[in-house]
N, C-alpha and C positions, 0 to 999 in steps of 0.2 A: 496206825501200827504202835504196838508198844516196844520200848526198849529191849534189844536181845543181847543185851552184855550178858555174861556167864554161858551163853550158848556160842559166841565165838569170841574169841581174843579179839581186843580193839586196841589201836595205838603201839608205843607211845606216840604223841602227836607233839612236836618239837614247836617250837615258837619259829617264826621265820625273822634273820635279822637281815639286815640291809644296810650297806654302806658302814661295816663295822668299823672300818678304819677312818671314820668322819671324825675331822679335827674340832668340831664346835662342842663347846662343853654341854651341849644341850644333849640328853637321849630322850626320844621321840617314844612312846608306849601306845600302842592301840590295841586296848583288849578286845574291841567287837568290832575287827575289821572282816571277818568271814560270816557268811550265812551257809558253810557248807557242813553236809548232814553225812557223817561218815557212816558205810553201808552197817556197821553193827547195830546202829539205832535208826537206822529206816529212815522215813521223814517223818517221826513222833505223831504222827496220823493228821498232820496240817497239808494245806492245800498248797500247790505252786505258788498260788500269789502269795498265802501266807510267809512261804519261808523265805519268798524277798522283801516281805515288810519289815518294818522297823521292829517287831520284836524277838528277829532272828539275829540281827547284826545292828549297826549303825552305817547306813547308809552314806557314801560321801566321805567317811571319816579315814578311810584307807588312802583314798586320792589325795584328800588334803593333808594327811601325814606324809605321803612321799613327796610331795611338793613341797611341804615346808623342810623337810631333810634334803632333798636336793639344793634349796635354795641357801640352807644355814650350812651346808655341810655335814650334817649331823647322823646319827646312828639312830634307826628304826628299828624297834622289835614288835613285831603283831602277830595276832592270834591265826592260829591254822584251820579252826573249825567255829562253829556255829556257839553263840553265848548260851543257845537252847540246851545244847550238851552239857556245856559248863560255864558258867558267867564269870570269867577270869578275874572280874574286878568285885569279887564274892568271896570271901573265907569259907572253907567248906563247912561250917556250923550253921551258916546261912541258908534260910529258906530259898532266898534267890538264886543260889549257885546254881540248881537245878530247877527252874520255876514251873510251877504247875499251872500258874495263869500268868500272862503276860499283858497289859493294857486291857483289853475288852477281849483277849481270846485264851483259850483254855488249852493246854498242852497235852495232849491224849496220853502220848509216849512219856510224861512225866507223872504221870497221874499217881502211880503206885509203884516208886522205884524202892526196892528191895536194901538193906542196907550193903549188900553184897554189890549191887549195883552201883549204889554210890561210892564208893571204894573202888568201883572200876573205872568209873568215870574220872575220879579223881586222880588214880593213879596213870591214867590214860591222856589226861588233858592237863590238869592244875599243876601236879607236881614237877611236870617239864618245862612248864609255862615258867613259874616261880622258881625252880633252879636255874633255868637259863637267864632269866633277867637277873636275879641276884647274883649269878656268875658276871656278867656282863658289868655290875656295878661295883662287887668286892674288887674285879680287874682293875677297873680306872682307879679306884682309891687308890689301892696297893701301888699303881704305876704315877700317883701323885695329880691325878686327874678328876678330882670330885666333880660327878657329873650333876647338872641341871636336870631334873626328874620332870617331863612335862607329859601328860596323856592328853589324848587326843580322841574325842566322844561328838556325837551328833545327836540331835533331839528333834522330835516332831513340832510341827507347826499347828499342830491340835491336840489338844490332849484331853481324852474325856471330854469330849465337845466342846472345850474351850481353846479357843485361840492363844496364841502365845505371841506376846509382840516384843519379848527379847530375842536377839539376834547372836549375840556372843556372849556366853556364859563363861564365869571366871570363877573356880571353885578353891577352896584350900580345906587342909585338914588343918592339923595343930599349928602350923606355922604359915601366918597369912601374908609373909613378905612379899613374896615372888608375886602372888595374886593381885595384892594390892597396885605392885609397880606396873603390871598388866595393864589392869584397869585403868590407871592414871594416864598408859602411853597409849589407850585405845581411841581416844578421841580423833586422832587424825584419821582412822581408820573410815568412818562413818557408819559404824555399827551401832545398834542400839545395845551397848555391852552392860552389863550388871554382874556384881559379885552375888556369887552361890546363889544363882538361878541358871536354870529352871529346877535345879538341884540343890543341895547342899550336903556336908559331912554328917548333916541330921539323918538324912535319909539313906545313911550307909552307903554312898558311893564312892568312897576313898580309901578303900582296902588298899589299892595299889599303894598308894601315897602313904596309908598309914604303914602297911609291912614293909616297902623297900626304901622309902625315901627318909621316913621320920626318924629310925632308929640310928642313921647315920648323921643324922643333922643336915641332910640336903637340900635346897632350894628345889620348891615343887610346885606343882599346882596343876590344875585338871582343866580342859579347854572344852566348851559345849559349842558345837555352830548350828544353829537350826539347820535341820538336812534339805530344806526349800533352795537354799543359797549355794548349795553344793550337790545339786540334782545331777550335774552334768561333768563330764572332763574337763571341758571348759571351764565353769562354775569353781570346780575344785581348783584349777589354776589360779583363776584371778582371787580367789579369797586367800590362796598361798600369799600371793602378791602382796594383797592387803593386811595380812597377818606378820608378815615377816621383819616389817618395819616396827610393828608393836613390840614383837618380841624381844627385837635388837635394841631398841630404847629400854626396856625393863632389865634387860640383862645389863646391859651399862648403868642403869640407874644402881641395879643392885651392888655392883660390882665397886660402885664408888662410895656406896652407905657401908661396905664390908671394911 
């Protein structure tokens, strides 16, 4: 089904904020938390199975982010709609913001988006998200609580037919300090952890960090967990238990270095 924006008004779709009063310096961000396809855009021509697949969201990422937020007493902000409607980790001028193809799948509802439709999606989804995240960050800075921005993602164990052995990826943008600290602390987790894998800033995956953390000089990192390791609520909780000591140790190392 082709996008119907312009025939009916959509949104705005506000970001979801949980534990806003959390006392941790960490602000957790989950841009690909939801696979929801609002009625204004229909199913984009996809099957039910495809809307549940990684192309539509990051499976397990929201459950993991919630587990980390609870254990760290951190605030969490997450997306209300599928990244196929608008990928919130992409700028409005990037083709991947409203992809016509994801991995091996064509996205029929995104095949011929007009400029008016692109604007409508940007206004309905991206602008409320970007403003909401910025407002959280700016308010904390004004209150003397400069946040540490950590984004939570998941990735597939097989990509274009090639297995991925990495289990925990730590990605940075301009400032690698926190990412290096997380990598250094990850040995005790038992995970195969690597820096800038399976993606890096060169793949244009650090838009959130580049827009919201780097201009303020905020410590930041993007975390990627292989989604077969967080495929159930029990696995999500177990991974949160494994990563909390890693993040805590990294934050302490960062404080000592400051």
